N, C-alpha and C positions, 0 to 999 in steps of 0.2 A: 713553558705551557704551549700547547699547540693552538693554532688559529681557531680551530673548531671549539676548543674549550673556552677560549677567551670570548668568542662570539656568543657562546651559550650564557656566560656570565652577564654580558651586556643585555641579552634578550630577557633574562630574568629580571634585571633592574628596570628595564623598560616596561615590562608587564606590570611590575609592582607600582610604578609611577602612574601608569595608565588607569589604575583602579582608583586613584585619588580624584576628588572633584576639582575642577578648574577654579582657580582664583582669578578675580578680575580687579584691576586697579580702581580704587574708589574715586569718585568724581565724575564729571561730565567730559567725555572725550569724543573726538571725531570717529566716524565709522572706520572699522579696521580695513586696512589695505586699500583705502581710497584717498585721493588727495585731500588733505585737511584744510579747514577754512583759514583764510588770511586774516590776521589780526593787525589793525593799523599801528598799534603801539610797537609791534615787533618790526614792521616795515620801516619805521622811523630810525631803527638802529643801524641801518645801512644807508650810506650816502651814495645815491645812485650816480651822482656826478663823477664819482671816483671809479666807477666800474668800467672796465674795458668794453669796447663795443663789439664783442664777439656775437655773431648772429645766433639766434635761437634755432636749433636744428629741428627739422621735421621728424627725424628719427636719429637714434644714436649713431654718431659719426657718418651721417648721411652726406654731408658736404665737407670734405677734407681740404678744400682749396685754401682755407684760412688756418690750416693746422700749424704752420710755422709761426705765423703772426700771433696766434692766440693760444699756443701750446695746448692743443687738444689731445689729451692722453689716449682717447679711443682711436685716434688716427695713427699716432706714431710713438705712443708711450712717453710723450714729452713730460718732463718734470721741472718744477721750479724749486731750487734749493731753499729759498726763503720760506716757503710754505709747505712743501711736500716732504714726507718721510717714506722711503721705500725699502730701506735696509737698516740693519743694525750696523753702526759704524766700526765696531771693533771685531777683529777676527775671533772666531769660535764663540760668538754670541748668536743666539737664535730666538727670534720673536715669533712664537706661534700665535696665529690669529684665527678666530672662528666667527663667521658671519651669519646674519639673518635670524638668529634666535632672539630670546630663549625659546626653546621648543620642548616637546615631550622627549626628545633624544638628549637634551642637555644634562639632566640629572645623572644619567649613567656616565656621561663624559666627566662630569664633576666628581663622581665617585672615584674614577680612575685618577684624575688629576690630584685629588686629595691624598689618595693612597700612595702616590709616588712623589708627593711634595713638589708638584709642578705648578708653576704660575704662568698664566697666559693672558691673552687679550681677547675680549669678546666685543665685536661690533654689532650692536643690537638694533633691531627695527622697532620703532615706537609701537606699532600695532601688536607685536609679540610681547613687549613690555606690559602693555595694557592687559593682555591675555594671561601672562605668567609672571606677575610681579614677585611672587615668592621665590621663583627661580633666580631672578635678578638679585634679590636680596642675598641669596646663598652665594652667588658669584662674588658679590662685594665682600661678604663675611669671610670667604675663603681666600681673599687676597688677590683676586684677579682684576685686571683692568677692564673698564667698560668704555666703549666708544660709541658715539652717535652714528647711526647708519640710516637715517631718515625714517619718516612715518610709514610711507607706502611703497618704498623701494623703486622710485622712478629713475629714468635716465635724466640726470639733472640738466644737461645741456639742451634738453627738449622742452623745458618748462620755464615759465616767467621768473623774474627775480623775486616777486612777491611769493610765488609758490615755493621756490627754493627756501626762502626764509621760513615759511610755515612748516615745511618738511623737517627742517633742522630744529626749530624752536619747539614744536609740539613733542618731538622725541626727547629733546632736552628736558622739557617740563615733565614728561612721563618718568624719565630717569630720576629727576629730582624728587618727584612725589613718591616713587618706590623706595629709593635708598638715601635720599638727602644729599646727593653729590651731583656736581656739574662737570661733565667730561671736558677735557681740553683738546681732544682729538675727535675728528669726524672722518668717516670713510664714505666716499661717493659710491652709490650703487653701480655695479658693473664697471667700476673704475672710470665712469664717464664724467669728465670734467674738462673745463677750459679756463681761461684767465678770468672770465666773468664769475664762474662758480668759485674759483679760488678767492677772488676778492670779497665775495659775499661771506664765505666761511671765515676769512681772515678778519673782516670787520666785526663778525659775531664772536671773535675771540678764539677761533679754532685753528689748529694745525691739521693738515690733511694726511691721513694714513693710507698708504698704498702698500705694495708688496713687490718682491722680486722673484718669488717662487710660488707657482699656482698648481694645486693638485688637480684642478678641473673637476673636482668632485660634484660641482653643481650640475654637470652634464648627466649625472646618474638619474636625475629626476625625469628626463625625457629620452635619454639615449639608451636603448636596451643593450647596445654593444659596449657600454662603459664597463671596464673591468676594475673592481676594487683593488686588485693587485697592482695597478698602475700607481696607486698612492705610495705604497712602501717601496716599489721599484724606483720611483722617481726620487724619493728621499735617500735611497741607497746611493744614487748617483750624485745628488746635490751635496752630500756631506763631504765629498772627496776634495773640495777646493779650500776648506778651512776658513772661508770668508764669513763675515756676518751676513745673516739673511733674515727676511720676514716672509713667512709662508702663509698662504691663504687656504683655509678649509671652511666647511660649513656645518654647524651643528643643527641646522634646519633639516638636513638630510641624513637618513640613517647610515648610509655608506660613509659619509664624512665623519660622523660621530663615532661609529663603531670601529673604524680603522685608524683613528687617532692614536691609540696606544702603540701601534707598530711604528708610526712615524716618530713619536716621542722617544721610543726605545732606540731606534736607529740613530737619531740625533744625539742622544745621551751617550750611546756606546762609542760614537765618533769623537767624544771629548768636548762637545759643545755645552755651554751653559744656557739653559732656556730661561728667558726673561720676558715679562710684560714689555710691550714696545716702549713705554715711557721709561722703563728702567734701562733698557739697552741703549736708548738715545740720551739718557741723562736729563730728561725733561719732566715737567709736572703732568700727572695723569688727570688731575682735577683742579678746579679753581680753589676748592677747599684744601686745607693743609692735611693731606693724606699721603703717607709715604709707603709706596709699594716696594716689594723686595724681589730678588731673583729666586728661581727655584732652588731648593736645597737638595741634599743627597737623598736618594731613595732609602727609606727606612729598611733596616736589615731584615725585618720580619715581613716586608711587603715586596720582596723580590719577585713574587708570583706576578705582580703587575709591572715589574721593572725590566731590568736587562735580560731576564730570562723568559720574557712573556711571549716571544714569537719563535716560530720554527725556522731555524737558520736555512733549512733546505728550500724554503719558499722564497728567500730573498735572492732571486736570480735576476740579474740586471737584464731588462728587456730594452730593445731599441724603441724609444718613444720621443719624437721630436718635441722639444719644449717651445711653446709659443705663448706670447702674452695674450690673455683672454680678452674678448670683447663683451663678456658677461660675467657678473659676479652674483 
């Protein structure tokens, strides 16, 4: 299938979803996309005496003079093996992850994933869970992994310990209310974290989900020069090393959601097994006893979405320098 035909199918699905009325999570919740209120009972869950004395930044990675001492990812992509996950450990395993939803673009992406028997990871924003709980329910029902991505998407090194706790716990509560599960992974917005953020997340029972391959599709929201072809061009290069990877895309943005089929097809054609991150790392996805599985083979009658869904002539490798992002 040609790119234009596949894009048309996505457009049809998006228009169909847009005609539905929006659902809202029942209960009383903080304002969307604003810092949520601090709850004393949640603050007590973190022992502040155990927190590293990393300074609160005035802006993301504003001061990198302490980057080595406090492992500030935004400064030097520093990772701590005890708390951070950035790759699938085994060769030929690939963890696809999508951030910032669920959004109006997510259902069409889920249609594709279902038709190709593909299981991935969604890092969700609490405000979007409040807005679209029925989409989160579908994500759960179709066997995908759900990860906490904060309530209002702040740079965590720039806010207080109490605010970080509120961002995580309000999102956790929204997910619990929508689907009855408690994630074991959280992803810091923009990848912005240091040892203080790590310690808070760890004390709250979370592992931290990062990535080692970024499509930069988030740039499409503000950069008119962003080319969707970069997504599948980069994946074409990335699959050549046969190592395990975790890639970052965004279902909040149309370009990220509608170009995901090409990325999935490239990875599968290269012989990779696509897995939710918890499956590729062999860890628990939720506090509850829920077992997720890897992607299965593409159904024979769904090849229209699978290995034959992109136009080979468009997969021309372009020179594009890979850089670790400062924004997610």
